[in-house]
N, C-alpha and C positions, 0 to 999 in steps of 0.2 A: 876576384882578385880585389876587386875595388874597396872593400867592406873595411871598416875601423875593426881591429878585433877588439872589441869593447872590453874585453875583461883583462886586456894585458896593459889598461891605459892607469898607470900608478898617479896618486893625487892624496891631496891631504888627509882626505877620508878614507879613499877606499881601499880594502886590504886587498891585492891581487892573490887570486886564489896561486896564481903560480908563485910560491916562495923566490925563486931566484930571477925573476924578471921584473925589472923596476924600469919607468921609466924617470931618469935621473940625470942633475947634474953634477953630482959629488962633491956637493960645497956643504954637505949638513955639520960640519964642526963645529961653528956658530954656537948652533941649539941644541947640540950633544953636552958643549961646555957649558951655557949657561942653564941646561935642565939638572945635569950633574953637581953644579953647585948650589941651585936652590934644595935638590934634596939633601945634600949634608949641611947647610947651614941651616934648613928648618927645622923647628922644634915641635912642629903643629904634625901630626900624624897622618891627615885626610890630606894634607899639602905632599907628604912625602910619599905618599901612595898614591895619588892620580899622578903626580910628574915620574915616579919610577914607571910606572904602565906604562906612558907615553917616551919615555925613553927607550923601555923592552922594546916597543913596538918600531919606533925608529932604529933602534939597532936592529931589528928583523928585516929592516927594509935594505940595509945596507949591507946583510948577508954574514951578520956579526953575531952568530947563534949564542956563542959563550956569554957573553954580554945581556944577549935577549933572556936567557935565562936567569941569570944573576941578578937583572934588575925585576923581572917578573917574581923571583924570589922576596928581595925587598918590597916591594910594592904590598904582598901578599903578608909581610910580616904587620906592616902600616894601616892595613885597613880599618883598623879600631872599631867605634861602636857606628860609625854611619850604616844606617840600613841601606843607604843608595850606594855605597861603596861595594857595600857585598853584594847587593844583588847586579851592578856591572861587572864588579871582577871578572865574571864568568866570561866576559866577552872577551876579555884580554888574556884568559888560562885557554880560550877558544882556539888564538893563535898557536900553540902547539900541534893542532891537526892540522892545521896548514903548512908548518914548518914539518911534518912525517906525510903530506901528501894527502890526509885522507878526510878529501872534501865535504863527505856523507857528513860524519860525527860533526863536522865543523859549520854544516847547515844546521843541523838539528842543534845545538848548542847555542848557536847565536838565534837560535828561532825561539828559544828558552829563555835566554835571556831579556830580549823582545818584549816576552809577555808579563817580565818579573819587574822590569824598568819602565812601561809604560804608564804605571800609577804616581810615579813622582813626575808633579807638574812644575821642573826647573829647566831652567838652560841646558844643564849638563845632560839631562835625561833625552831632550827633544835632538840633541848634537848627535847623543850617540844611536838613538832611536833611527834618527839617518842615512850614519854610517850603517847601521845593521841592515837599515832596506835596500840601500844602495849594494851591499855583497849579495842580499838575497836578490836583486833584479841581474845581478852579473850569473849568479849559477843558475836561475832559468836560461837565461841566455846560451850558456854552456849549454844545458839541455834541451836545447832548441825549441823553448818555448820562450819566443819570442816576444808573443802576446803578452803572457802575463809579466814579462820581464821589463815592458813599457808600460802597463798599467800598474805594477808596483812605485817606479816614479813618479806618475802622473798623479794618483788617487791618494797615495800613502805617503812617498817621501815629502815631496812638494810639498804640501800643508804644514807639515811638522817641521821643514826647514824654516818656515817663513815664522812659526813661533819662537823658533828658536833666536830669529834676528840677528844671523850671522851669515852675512852678505857672501864669503867666499864658498860657507856651507850651500846656501843656496841658488851660487853660480855653476856650482860642481855638478847640482842636480840637475842644472838646466842645462851645462854641457852633453852630459850623459844622454837626457833626452834629444838633444839636438843628434848625437852621435846614433841612437836608435834608429831616429826618424829615417836621418840619411843613410843606412843598411837596408831602412825600409824602401828607400829611394823617393822618399818624400823628403825634397831637397829644400821647399819653398817653408816648409815647418821648420824643418831642421834650422834654416838661416834664421827663424825668428827668434829658435830659442840660443843659438850660438851670440845673437846680440843682446840678448835678455842676460845672458850668462857676460858678457863682456862689461857690460853695465854693471852688473853687480859687484865684478872682481874692482873695476875703477873705485868702488866704493870702500873697498876695504883699507881699514888701517893698522889692526895688528893682523900680521900675515902669519900663517903657517909654516912649518919646516918645509913646505914642498908649495909653497905659491907660485913662486917662479916656473917651476915645473907644470903645474896647472894652467898656467896663463900659454905658456909654449905649445901644449898641445891644445890648447882651445884654440888657439890662430891659427896654427898648421895645419888643424884640423875644417876649421871654417874656412879657411883660404882655397882648399881642397874644393869642400863644397861649394861656394862661388863659381871656380873656374870650370865644373861640371856644369854648370849653371850659365857659361861663357860671363859671369857677372867678372869681368877682368879687372876693372878698377879697384871695386870695393877687394875682390881676392888677392889683389896687393897690398892693399893697406894691411889685412890681417897678413899677411906672411913679413911684411917688413916689421910689424909689432914682434914677432917671433922672433924674426933677427936680432932686431935688436938687443934682444938679451941672449941668445944662442953666441954672438960675436967674442964671447966672453968665453964659452966653452968647446971648443971646435972637436972636442971627441966625446961629448956626451952624446949617448943614444938616442936622445930627441931630436938630433940632425938628422934622422933617419926621416922622422916624420916631415920634417923640413924640406928634405932632399926631394922626396916623392912629391908634395905639393908645387915644387920650384921645376919640378922635370916637367910635370901638369901645366902648367903653364905656356913652357916654351913649345910644350907638344900642342896643346890647344891652338896655339899661333902660328902650327905648320914649321918652328924654327927645328927641326928633328935632331939639327947636330950640339945647341945648345941641351936639347931634353937629353941625351946620352952623357952629357958632362957631368947633369947634377944628377941621373940615374947611377953614374958608374961611381959617384964619389958617396951616394946614399950606399951604396952596396957593398963597398972598399967598408965604410964604416959600420955599417951591420956584420957584416964579418969580423970584425974588430971589436963589436960590442957583446959579440955572441947572440945579436938580436933576428932570428930565422924566420919569426911572421914578416918584421920588415924587410927581411931580404927577398922571402917570396912576393912579397909585392912589389918593390921594385924591380927584380928580377922580370915579372910578367908584363910591366908597363913596359920597360927596355925591350924585352920580344915586341910588344907592340911596334915600338919606336923603330929597329931593325927590320921589322916588316915593312913598315911605312917608307924606308929607305931602299926596300929591294933587297935587301941583305940577307936572304932566306937562309942562308948555311947557318949563319950566325945565329940567326932567328931561331931554327931550328934546335939549335946548341943550348940556346938559353932556357927555352921551352920543358927542354927534354931534362935539363940539370932541376927545375921545380918537381917534377915528377918523380925521380929519385931522391930528393929529401923527405917528400911526403911518403915514398911507399916505406924509406928507412924508420919511419916513426913507430 
């Protein structure tokens, strides 16, 4: 239960396999408005096309499927004569499979897209290749092929990410390598990658629509990793970075990651009452945001805390509720 469920972490580039579950601050209006104005005002087909695809994906992340399909159509209409746009458009069309929950077809489609765009030695192609490779890594992890999932990130995605010269994208790959290593209990190596990711994030000037979400994810998870290694001071620094953004978004589901790490800090310090307060806040927010992965993780650590407090009856009911939820799926 300690594991970070890799495939549910949404960020600037990764397309979550579960189309209804994204870590979000719900503050995309500025980006949506900017892209909409750009699409409406531009007379260049390629600009209309690419930004329509980006906007379609942003609407999909927000659960607005009607506008997702609408902007897919606008993107398709404006593909123009660009060979790269023709090749890369398949990636955006493949998102329809995710909306319908067809992971197998989605996987086959993005593998096909990857082969088509490899011949284009341009920044846009490198960025999309990395997006696809990260999603293939996610799918392999879902299929319990963790070794291949990590190999894709380290051997395939990172070299191409550096070719893109996109600091946010590089940081994203490093973050997910760190998560994979953390899940494998290789915490020292994970910490190294979290540090690299933070460094690259600090260099970002042109931020993606979900840069803040990615930053919160990174620091909350890096804090958790530090606390398990008993690196309290360093973990607190990560946690403070996450909180500096999250304090403006008290109802975001990203608070569920934060409360887990905060509670863990208190648990390690044997301050069990404060740990319970953090876990209870996370559990409440997980229920409000329909985040059942986080809910189960938080319930498990609450069970551990209640057990330490010798509140065995309460601990029993918590662990039993986790089993019921998994059984019902």
